[in-house]
Structures are given as structure tokens and as C-alpha cells.
C-alpha atoms as a printed R data frame, in Angstrom:
    type eleno elety resid chain resno      x       y       z
1   ATOM     1    CA   MET     A     1  8.463 -37.281 315.779
2   ATOM     2    CA   SER     A     2 11.408 -38.304 313.708
3   ATOM     3    CA   GLU     A     3 14.280 -36.011 312.728
4   ATOM     4    CA   GLU     A     4 13.265 -36.129 309.039
5   ATOM     5    CA   GLN     A     5  9.728 -35.012 309.902
6   ATOM     6    CA   ALA     A     6 11.071 -32.123 311.970
7   ATOM     7    CA   ALA     A     7 13.364 -30.874 309.157
8   ATOM     8    CA   ALA     A     8 10.724 -30.854 306.381
9   ATOM     9    CA   PRO     A     9  8.913 -27.655 307.390
10  ATOM    10    CA   GLU     A    10 12.186 -25.702 307.481
11  ATOM    11    CA   GLU     A    11 13.002 -26.651 303.818
12  ATOM    12    CA   SER     A    12  9.514 -25.593 302.698
13  ATOM    13    CA   ASP     A    13  9.891 -22.135 304.282
14  ATOM    14    CA   ALA     A    14 13.291 -21.459 302.580
15  ATOM    15    CA   ALA     A    15 12.021 -22.254 299.051
16  ATOM    16    CA   GLU     A    16  9.211 -19.701 298.995
17  ATOM    17    CA   PRO     A    17  9.964 -16.843 296.411
18  ATOM    18    CA   THR     A    18  9.530 -13.221 297.366
19  ATOM    19    CA   ASP     A    19  7.272 -10.892 295.251
20  ATOM    20    CA   GLU     A    20  8.957  -7.651 296.315
21  ATOM    21    CA   PRO     A    21 11.897  -6.465 293.995
22  ATOM    22    CA   ASP     A    22 15.059  -5.201 295.535
23  ATOM    23    CA   ALA     A    23 14.537  -1.423 295.771
24  ATOM    24    CA   GLU     A    24 18.259  -0.690 295.596
25  ATOM    25    CA   LEU     A    25 18.591  -2.781 292.419
26  ATOM    26    CA   VAL     A    26 15.668  -0.952 290.821
27  ATOM    27    CA   ASP     A    27 17.249   2.391 291.583
28  ATOM    28    CA   ARG     A    28 20.599   1.304 290.160
29  ATOM    29    CA   VAL     A    29 18.988   0.073 286.907
30  ATOM    30    CA   ALA     A    30 16.980   3.289 286.551
31  ATOM    31    CA   GLU     A    31 20.060   5.429 287.142
32  ATOM    32    CA   ALA     A    32 22.056   3.368 284.625
33  ATOM    33    CA   GLU     A    33 19.351   3.734 281.948
34  ATOM    34    CA   ALA     A    34 19.075   7.480 282.559
35  ATOM    35    CA   GLU     A    35 22.835   7.946 282.269
36  ATOM    36    CA   GLU     A    36 22.955   5.893 279.036
37  ATOM    37    CA   THR     A    37 20.058   7.827 277.545
38  ATOM    38    CA   ALA     A    38 21.629  11.136 278.520
39  ATOM    39    CA   ARG     A    39 24.926  10.071 276.977
40  ATOM    40    CA   GLU     A    40 23.241   9.042 273.719
41  ATOM    41    CA   VAL     A    41 21.277  12.304 273.582
42  ATOM    42    CA   ALA     A    42 24.488  14.271 274.136
43  ATOM    43    CA   GLU     A    43 26.233  12.329 271.374
44  ATOM    44    CA   LEU     A    44 23.320  12.943 268.987
45  ATOM    45    CA   ARG     A    45 23.307  16.648 269.789
46  ATOM    46    CA   ALA     A    46 27.035  16.844 269.164
47  ATOM    47    CA   ARG     A    47 26.596  15.028 265.843
48  ATOM    48    CA   VAL     A    48 23.764  17.371 264.835
49  ATOM    49    CA   GLU     A    49 25.902  20.407 265.648
50  ATOM    50    CA   GLU     A    50 28.768  18.923 263.625
51  ATOM    51    CA   LEU     A    51 26.497  18.281 260.616
52  ATOM    52    CA   GLU     A    52 25.018  21.785 260.856
53  ATOM    53    CA   ALA     A    53 28.519  23.260 260.850
54  ATOM    54    CA   GLU     A    54 29.446  21.160 257.803
55  ATOM    55    CA   LEU     A    55 26.244  22.238 256.057
56  ATOM    56    CA   ALA     A    56 26.994  25.885 256.774
57  ATOM    57    CA   ASP     A    57 30.499  25.458 255.330
58  ATOM    58    CA   GLU     A    58 29.120  23.798 252.196
59  ATOM    59    CA   ARG     A    59 26.561  26.549 251.743
60  ATOM    60    CA   GLU     A    60 29.270  29.169 252.073
61  ATOM    61    CA   ARG     A    61 31.416  27.295 249.569
62  ATOM    62    CA   ALA     A    62 28.450  27.001 247.173
63  ATOM    63    CA   ASP     A    63 27.806  30.749 247.466
64  ATOM    64    CA   GLU     A    64 31.457  31.476 246.700
65  ATOM    65    CA   LEU     A    65 31.390  29.183 243.657
66  ATOM    66    CA   GLU     A    66 28.172  30.766 242.422
67  ATOM    67    CA   SER     A    67 29.689  34.225 242.839
68  ATOM    68    CA   LYS     A    68 32.822  33.174 240.948
69  ATOM    69    CA   LEU     A    69 30.701  31.661 238.187
70  ATOM    70    CA   LYS     A    70 28.722  34.868 237.789
71  ATOM    71    CA   ARG     A    71 31.949  36.889 237.587
72  ATOM    72    CA   LYS     A    72 33.346  34.478 234.994
73  ATOM    73    CA   GLN     A    73 30.161  34.730 232.946
74  ATOM    74    CA   ALA     A    74 30.283  38.516 233.111
75  ATOM    75    CA   ASP     A    75 33.969  38.494 232.121
76  ATOM    76    CA   PHE     A    76 33.213  36.184 229.192
77  ATOM    77    CA   GLN     A    77 30.373  38.385 227.972
78  ATOM    78    CA   ASN     A    78 32.634  41.444 228.160
79  ATOM    79    CA   PHE     A    79 35.384  39.549 226.318
80  ATOM    80    CA   LYS     A    80 32.904  38.454 223.663
81  ATOM    81    CA   LYS     A    81 31.711  42.031 223.171
82  ATOM    82    CA   ARG     A    82 35.304  43.286 222.887
83  ATOM    83    CA   GLN     A    83 36.125  40.614 220.316
84  ATOM    84    CA   GLN     A    84 33.027  41.436 218.305
85  ATOM    85    CA   GLN     A    85 33.956  45.098 218.397
86  ATOM    86    CA   LYS     A    86 37.516  44.346 217.295
87  ATOM    87    CA   THR     A    87 36.233  42.118 214.495
88  ATOM    88    CA   GLU     A    88 33.854  44.825 213.316
89  ATOM    89    CA   GLU     A    89 36.604  47.439 213.449
90  ATOM    90    CA   ALA     A    90 38.950  45.161 211.489
91  ATOM    91    CA   ARG     A    91 36.230  44.526 208.899
92  ATOM    92    CA   GLN     A    92 35.586  48.242 208.552
93  ATOM    93    CA   ARG     A    93 39.302  48.966 208.119
94  ATOM    94    CA   ALA     A    94 39.581  46.233 205.499
95  ATOM    95    CA   THR     A    95 36.546  47.597 203.680
96  ATOM    96    CA   GLU     A    96 37.927  51.136 203.827
97  ATOM    97    CA   ASP     A    97 41.245  49.959 202.402
98  ATOM    98    CA   LEU     A    98 39.501  48.123 199.566
99  ATOM    99    CA   VAL     A    99 37.316  51.107 198.748
100 ATOM   100    CA   GLU     A   100 40.350  53.394 198.661
101 ATOM   101    CA   ARG     A   101 42.028  51.158 196.106
102 ATOM   102    CA   LEU     A   102 38.850  50.833 194.032
103 ATOM   103    CA   VAL     A   103 38.489  54.605 194.041
104 ATOM   104    CA   ASP     A   104 41.952  54.857 192.468
105 ATOM   105    CA   VAL     A   105 40.823  52.492 189.707
106 ATOM   106    CA   ARG     A   106 37.699  54.572 189.139
107 ATOM   107    CA   ASP     A   107 39.770  57.741 188.924
108 ATOM   108    CA   ASN     A   108 41.860  56.139 186.178
109 ATOM   109    CA   LEU     A   109 38.706  55.199 184.233
110 ATOM   110    CA   VAL     A   110 37.382  58.755 184.570
111 ATOM   111    CA   ARG     A   111 40.659  60.169 183.255
112 ATOM   112    CA   ALA     A   112 40.524  57.765 180.311
113 ATOM   113    CA   LEU     A   113 37.005  58.893 179.437
114 ATOM   114    CA   GLU     A   114 38.046  62.536 179.700
115 ATOM   115    CA   GLN     A   115 40.408  62.134 176.768
116 ATOM   116    CA   GLU     A   116 39.577  64.048 173.638
117 ATOM   117    CA   GLU     A   117 37.003  62.457 171.377
118 ATOM   118    CA   GLY     A   118 38.644  60.056 168.959
119 ATOM   119    CA   ALA     A   119 41.712  59.560 171.170
120 ATOM   120    CA   ASP     A   120 42.951  56.023 171.578
121 ATOM   121    CA   ILE     A   121 42.217  55.169 175.191
122 ATOM   122    CA   ARG     A   122 42.898  51.462 174.898
123 ATOM   123    CA   ASP     A   123 46.273  51.666 176.628
124 ATOM   124    CA   GLY     A   124 44.762  53.597 179.515
125 ATOM   125    CA   VAL     A   125 41.881  51.148 179.898
126 ATOM   126    CA   GLU     A   126 44.252  48.186 179.831
127 ATOM   127    CA   THR     A   127 46.399  49.827 182.505
128 ATOM   128    CA   THR     A   128 43.314  50.457 184.614
129 ATOM   129    CA   LEU     A   129 42.211  46.845 184.178
130 ATOM   130    CA   ARG     A   130 45.588  45.603 185.355
131 ATOM   131    CA   GLY     A   131 45.278  47.847 188.402
132 ATOM   132    CA   PHE     A   132 41.832  46.462 189.107
133 ATOM   133    CA   ASP     A   133 43.110  42.887 188.779
134 ATOM   134    CA   ASP     A   134 45.917  43.753 191.196
135 ATOM   135    CA   VAL     A   135 43.318  44.883 193.738
136 ATOM   136    CA   LEU     A   136 41.387  41.605 193.392
137 ATOM   137    CA   ASP     A   137 44.587  39.598 193.633
138 ATOM   138    CA   ALA     A   138 45.598  41.424 196.815
139 ATOM   139    CA   GLU     A   139 42.227  40.479 198.307
140 ATOM   140    CA   GLY     A   140 42.767  36.817 197.440
141 ATOM   141    CA   VAL     A   141 40.113  36.830 194.726
142 ATOM   142    CA   GLU     A   142 40.801  34.282 192.006
143 ATOM   143    CA   PRO     A   143 39.013  34.105 188.631
144 ATOM   144    CA   ILE     A   144 37.122  30.983 187.590
145 ATOM   145    CA   GLU     A   145 37.810  30.492 183.879
146 ATOM   146    CA   PRO     A   146 37.656  26.789 182.995
147 ATOM   147    CA   ASP     A   147 39.376  25.614 179.839
148 ATOM   148    CA   PRO     A   148 37.258  24.034 177.084
149 ATOM   149    CA   GLY     A   149 36.813  20.333 177.756
150 ATOM   150    CA   THR     A   150 36.800  20.780 181.543
151 ATOM   151    CA   GLU     A   151 34.320  18.582 183.397
152 ATOM   152    CA   LEU     A   152 31.224  20.566 184.353
153 ATOM   153    CA   ASP     A   153 31.253  21.500 188.054
154 ATOM   154    CA   PRO     A   154 27.860  22.721 189.308
155 ATOM   155    CA   VAL     A   155 29.528  24.552 192.186
156 ATOM   156    CA   HIS     A   156 31.947  26.585 190.055
157 ATOM   157    CA   HIS     A   157 30.100  26.572 186.718
158 ATOM   158    CA   GLU     A   158 26.661  27.806 185.715
159 ATOM   159    CA   ALA     A   159 25.488  26.098 182.528
160 ATOM   160    CA   LEU     A   160 23.678  28.484 180.173
161 ATOM   161    CA   MET     A   161 22.887  26.179 177.271
162 ATOM   162    CA   ARG     A   162 24.086  23.156 175.341
163 ATOM   163    CA   VAL     A   163 25.859  23.775 172.061
164 ATOM   164    CA   ASP     A   164 27.489  21.729 169.346
165 ATOM   165    CA   SER     A   165 31.189  21.559 170.102
166 ATOM   166    CA   ASP     A   166 34.331  19.603 169.402
167 ATOM   167    CA   GLN     A   167 34.666  19.022 173.148
168 ATOM   168    CA   PRO     A   168 33.417  15.826 174.830
169 ATOM   169    CA   ALA     A   169 29.728  15.815 175.615
170 ATOM   170    CA   GLY     A   170 28.821  17.298 178.996
171 ATOM   171    CA   THR     A   171 32.056  19.309 179.324
172 ATOM   172    CA   VAL     A   172 32.662  23.059 179.124
173 ATOM   173    CA   ALA     A   173 32.479  24.294 175.547
174 ATOM   174    CA   GLU     A   174 33.136  27.987 176.145
175 ATOM   175    CA   VAL     A   175 33.249  30.518 179.004
176 ATOM   176    CA   HIS     A   176 30.564  33.158 178.589
177 ATOM   177    CA   ARG     A   177 31.426  35.089 181.766
178 ATOM   178    CA   PRO     A   178 34.213  34.312 184.258
179 ATOM   179    CA   GLY     A   179 33.429  33.599 187.864
180 ATOM   180    CA   TYR     A   180 35.338  34.424 191.028
181 ATOM   181    CA   GLU     A   181 36.139  32.713 194.314
182 ATOM   182    CA   MET     A   182 37.748  33.941 197.503
183 ATOM   183    CA   ALA     A   183 39.214  31.881 200.337
184 ATOM   184    CA   GLY     A   184 37.649  28.740 198.900
185 ATOM   185    CA   LYS     A   185 34.183  30.328 198.651
186 ATOM   186    CA   VAL     A   186 32.581  30.853 195.258
187 ATOM   187    CA   LEU     A   187 31.580  34.505 194.943
188 ATOM   188    CA   ARG     A   188 30.123  34.016 191.488
189 ATOM   189    CA   PRO     A   189 30.162  30.874 189.328
190 ATOM   190    CA   ALA     A   190 31.447  31.089 185.787
191 ATOM   191    CA   GLN     A   191 28.756  31.104 183.130
192 ATOM   192    CA   VAL     A   192 29.568  28.494 180.523
193 ATOM   193    CA   THR     A   193 28.081  26.721 177.554
194 ATOM   194    CA   VAL     A   194 28.082  22.938 177.645
195 ATOM   195    CA   SER     A   195 29.163  20.721 174.819
196 ATOM   196    CA   ASP     A   196 26.337  18.604 173.380
197 ATOM   197    CA   GLU     A   197 26.695  15.286 171.575
198 ATOM   198    CA   ARG     A   198 26.984  15.770 167.873
199 ATOM   199    CA   ASP     A   199 24.880  13.656 165.586
200 ATOM   200    CA   ASP     A   200 27.623  12.402 163.215
201 ATOM   201    CA   GLY     A   201 25.060  10.418 161.245
202 ATOM   202    CA   ASP     A   202 24.072  13.550 159.309
203 ATOM   203    CA   ASP     A   203 27.632  14.134 157.997
């Protein structure tokens, strides 16, 4: 037998693979996977605890904000009620003051009417009228008395009828009853007659 023939069987035996895994290697891999899994689980638990703590803080903060909002709303409602009460009290005082001054005017009219029959009460009535006008002026009430020829204003003027007039057509011919306005608001429009076009062909 040659040397090459003797060596061949030895090479064939060395190349055969083994079917049995290394038990030590299997144990090491299993231990490594268990440690990694445990570490990941621990990290996840820590993260969950951190998020739960943050959520608890946010809930507490939300409760505080809601409580503050409710207090602010209650404070605003109380402030609103106080302002309404003050406004009503101011309105009542203003009304009382106006009534007191109007009562004085009425007293003057009563005294004028109590004069003896046939007495000239014109001076007394004129004085009373001036006092009444002073009261209106103090309240910021202004009369609306447009001059003849004034352009008709439907806000300030109430047209009663059209009449022949020397004034341009469509303008105020005459004031029938004065109006009044206060703080830019028309209390009563002035009643006026309106100039109509004259038919000059009949002259």
C-alpha cells in the first residue's frame, strides 16, 4: 500500500461535521439573551414610571389651572354685579337730581297760577321757562329747531305736510314743534312743514 493510500482515510475522518451543538455555547447565548431582555424590560419599566410621574404632574397642573379659572370667573361675575349695582345707583341718583330740579320748576308754575285772577303772570311764566331750559341744558339736552330752508333730515325732522313756501322745494318751510337730542341721540324729532314747488305758471 502506498503512502497516499494510507493517508486518505485519515483526511475523510477529520472532515465529518458533528450534529451536537456546544452545550457551553448554548448556555452562554441563552444567558446573554436573558440579560438583554431583562435590561430592556427594566428600561421600559423605568420609562413607564417616568411617564406616569409626568402625567400626574400635568394632571395636577391642569387641576390648578381649572381651579384658578373658576376663581377668576367667580371674581369677574362679582365684579360685573358690583359694576351693575354702581351703574344703577348712579342712574338713580341722576334721576333723583333731575326730578328735584323739575319739582322746583313745577312749584314756580303753581305759584304763577295761584296769582289773583286777571294778574299778569307772563313774567313769572317766562322766568319758569328759563329755569326749565336751564335744567335741560344742564342735562345736555339740545333743542332741534331748523331754520327755514334747511335740508330735510329724516333723522332730526318729522315732515307733517308739504306747503307752498318761498323756500327751495324739499326744504324746511316752518317748525311746527321743536325736537330735542341728548348726547347725539334724538329724543324727539322736530315736526316741520316741507316747502313744495310753486306752480309759477298761474301767476
